[in-house]
N, C-alpha and C positions, 0 to 999 in steps of 0.2 A: 504494500500500500504506500509506504514511504517512497519507494523507488518510482512508483507511478506518479505520485505528487511531485517528485523532483523533475520528472520528465515534463509534466504539465507546466511546472513553474519555469523551467528553462525555455520551453517552447513559447510560453507567454512573454518572458523577458526578451527573447529574440524577436517576437512579433512586435512588441512595444518599441524596441530599438529600431526595427525596420519602419514602423509607422512614423517615428520622429525623423528618420532619414528621408522618407518620402515627403513628409510635410516641408522640410527645409528645401529639398530639391524642387518641389513645385513652386515654392516662393522664389527661389533663385532663378528658375527658368522663366517665371512670369516677369521678373524684373529685367532679365536679359531680353525677353521679347519686347518689352516696352522700350528699352534702350535701342534695340535694333530698328524697331518701327520708327522711333523718333529720328534716329540718324538718317534713315531712308527718307522720311518726310522732309528733313532739313535739306538733304541733297536735292530732292525734287523741287522744293521751294526756291532754292538758290538757282537751279537751272531755269525754272519758270521766270523768275525775276530777270535773270540775264537775258532770256529770250525776249522779254517785254522791252528791255532797254536796247536791244540790238538795233531796232529801227531808229530809235532816238539818237544813238551814237552815229549811225550811218547818215542820218539827216544832218547832224551837227558837222560831221566831216565834210559832207557835200557843201553845206553852207559856208564853212570856213574855206574850203578850196575855192569856191566862187568868189568869196570875199577877197582872198589872196590874189586871184586873177584880176579882179577889178582894181584892187589896190595897186598892183604892178602896172596895169595899163594907165591908171591916173598919174602915176609917177612920171610919165613921159611928158606931161605938160605942166606949166607953172600953176595954172588954175587947179589941176588935179592934185598937185603937191599940197596946195592950200586946203583942198577938200580932205585929203588924207590927214593932214595935221589937225583940222577941225574934228574929224572923226575920232582920232585917238585922244584929243583933248576932251571931247565929250564923254569918252569912256575911261578917262584916267582913274576915276574912283574904283572902277571894276578891276583895273590893271594893278593899281597899287593903293589900296585904301589907307595905308598907314603913312603915305608920303606927305610930308608937311610942305612940300614945294607948292607955291602958289600957282594959280591959273595962268598968270602972265608968263611966269618962268617956264611952265610946261609948254605953253603956246609958242614961245620964242624958240625953245629947244626943238620942238617938233617942226616948226617952220624952217629952221636952218639945217636940220640934220636928217638926211634920208635914212641913215642907220637907226636913228632914234625912232623914227616913224615905223620902220620895219620891225624893230625890236618890240615896240609897243603893241603892234598888231599881233605879233607872235605871242607875246605875253598874254594878251587878251584871249587869244585862242586857247592857250594852255589853261587859263583860269576857267573858261567856259567848259572845257573838257574835265577839269578837276571838279567843278561844281556838279556836273552830270554824274560823274563817278561817285561823288559824295552822296548824292541823292539815291543812287543805286545801292550803295553800301548801307545807308540808313534803312532802306526798305528791307534789305536782307537781314539786318540786325533785328528789326521789328518782327519779322517772320520767325527768326530763330528764337527770339525771346518768347513769343507766343507759344511756339512748339515746346520749348523747354518748360514753360509754365504748365502746359498741359501734361507733359511727362511727369512733372513733380506731383501733380494731382493724381495721376494714375498710380505712381509709386506709393503715394500716401494711402490710396484706397486698397492697393495690394497689401500694404503693411497692416491695415486694419483687418482685412480678410484673414491674413496670416495669424494675427493675434487672436481673432475669434476662433479660428480652427485650432490654434494651440491650446486655448482655454478648454475647448470642447474635448480635445484629445487628452488633456490632463484629467478632466472629469471622468471621461470614459475609462481611461486606464486605472484611475483610482477606484472606480466602481468594480472593475474586473479583478482587482487585487484583493477585494474583500472576501 
């Protein structure tokens, strides 16, 4: 009789141990599934946003190319040089917002220097490109933040489920040990 009870006890202890391992494995697998799904959703969101911005970048490059062509063509005449100088003066705050140089100093510099006009246009184009890239990155960050927040909620819910199952297992095993 004692031997039979020993076999039942060892069998029960082994089954209880296996139930704990299974519970922990299910929780670990659930968390890993959530992490994998989130990583996949983040990659998909990044690709989708990149695809949304592709036409915007293409249009910006086309516009800048045309602007550069018109700029170069205007450089061939005195009136065109004045037009180019006025254009870069009008956009000087976009080009260098921290520059304390006054309007007249900018105007004189741009009127007298072809290189200054060309450099200013190039810098304006780089600023426009940088701003569009910044908008894209901000949109990606927002999407990633939302997906990570959702992941946190899912992990929290999985943890609560794990704790409920753990308590139920403790109670079940305690009842079986009686």
